N, C-alpha and C positions, 0 to 999 in steps of 0.2 A: 941925406939919407932919411931923415925924419919926414921930410915932405913926401918922399916916395912911399914910405910906409903908410903915411896918412892917406894918400890918394888911393893906394891899393885897398886899405881898410875901408874907405868910404865906398869904393866899388863893390867890395864884399857886402857891405850893408845893403846897397841897392839890389844886388843880385839875390841876397837873402830874402828881401821883401818879395821879389818875383818868385823865388823858390818856395815861398810859403803857399803859393797857388799852384805851382808846378811840382808834382811829386817826383819828377826826375831829379830835381835839385833839392838837396837837404837845406831848405831855407834858413831855419833857425841856426843850424850848424855853421853855415856860411856867414851869417850875421855875427855869430860868436867869434869866428875867426877874424872878422873885421875889428872887433873889440880887442882881441889879443894883439893884432898888428899895431893898434894904437898904443897899447901898453909896451910894445917893443921899442917904441921911440924913446930917445933920451929925454925928451921934454916931459913926458907923462911918467910919474913915479909908479913903480910896480905896486900892485895891490892884489896879492894872491887870494884874498878873501873874495873879492869881486869876481875874479876869474874862476875860482873854484865853485862859487855859488851859481854863477851863470852857466857853468858847465853842467852842474847837476840839474839845473832847470832844462837845459837842452836834452839831457838824457831822459828826463821825465816826459818832456814834450814829444820826443821821438817815440817813446813807448806808448804814450796815450794816442798818438796818431794812428797806431795800428789797432788799438783797443776800442776807441770810441765808435767807429762805424759798426763794429760787431755788437757793441752794447746797444747802439741805436736799433739794430735789427731785433735784438732780444726785447728791448723796451716796447717796441711796437707789435709784440706778439709773435715774433719769429721763433722757430725751434732751433735746435743745434744744427740742423741741416742748413737753415738760412744763415746762421753765423758762419759756418764753414764755407758756404757759398759766397758770402761777403768777402771773406779772407782770400779765397781762391780767385774770385772775380777781381779783387784789388790787384793781385799779383799778375793775373792775365792782362788786365787793363793797363798796367804799367808797362808790360813787355810788348803789348800789341801795337802795331803801327796805326791804329785807328785814332783819329783826332778825338781828344777828350775821352780816351779810353779809360783813364784813371777815374773818371766820374761814372761812366757807363758801366764799367766792369763790376764794381761792388753792387750796383743796383740790379744788374742782370744776374749776377751770381746769387744774390739773396733770393731773387724771384725764382730762378731755376732750382735752387736748393729747397725752397718751400714747396714748389710744385713736385719735386722728387719725393718729398716727405708725404704730401697729400695732394694729389693732382686734382681733386674735386673742389678745392677751396682756392680759387684764383684771387678772390678778394683779400683773403688773409695773406696770400703770397705777395700781392701788390702792396699791402699795408706794411709788411716786413721789409720789402724792398725800399719803400718810402722812408722807413726808419733808418735803413742803411744810408740812404742819400742824405738825410738830415744829420746823421752822425758824421758823415764825411764833411758836410758844410761846417759843422761845429768844430771839428778838428782843424780844418783849414783856417777858420776864423781865429782859433786859439794860436796857431802858428803865426798868423799875420800880426796879432796883437803883441806877441813876444818879440817879433822882428821890429815892430814899430817902437817898442820900449827900448830895445837895444839901440836903435837908431837915435832915439832921444837922448840916451845916456852917452852915446858916441859924440853927438853934437855938443852936449854939455861939457864933456871932457875936452873936446877940441876947442871950444870957446874959452874955457878956463885956462888952457895952456897954449893958446894961439900965438902969443908973443914969443914963447920958447920954441915953438915949431918953426916959425918963420925966422 
């Protein structure tokens, strides 16, 4: 049973890494599940501190994933209309059947929001939309790094307890 949990946990780690790029999958959450599955084995002793701290990290990462693109819009001179456009565009982009809609949505949403605020300043709207895109890239990179750290910790634990697992 330990080997099955270990294999499923490793699959969760790999899916989590892909999920850090695909907003349809909660990448860091799936990676965390992989860690928890490894701790469910009889070979790896329970460590509730690690599970608790990594869960709090996942909650913070998930929250920041929605905040950072909006802050990027604001940082690049966007108004609250651009921030709302970013958030609405992110939701629409996630739900739309358009390929890469999760990237296009926040950009277009911020641009349209800024044009709604002031249709005379297309340069400012484009700058705010660029801020939204940079914020999206930053949050994606942050999720990817967390998933890689979780994978590294998973491999460390697996290597340390490999004789007990097999």
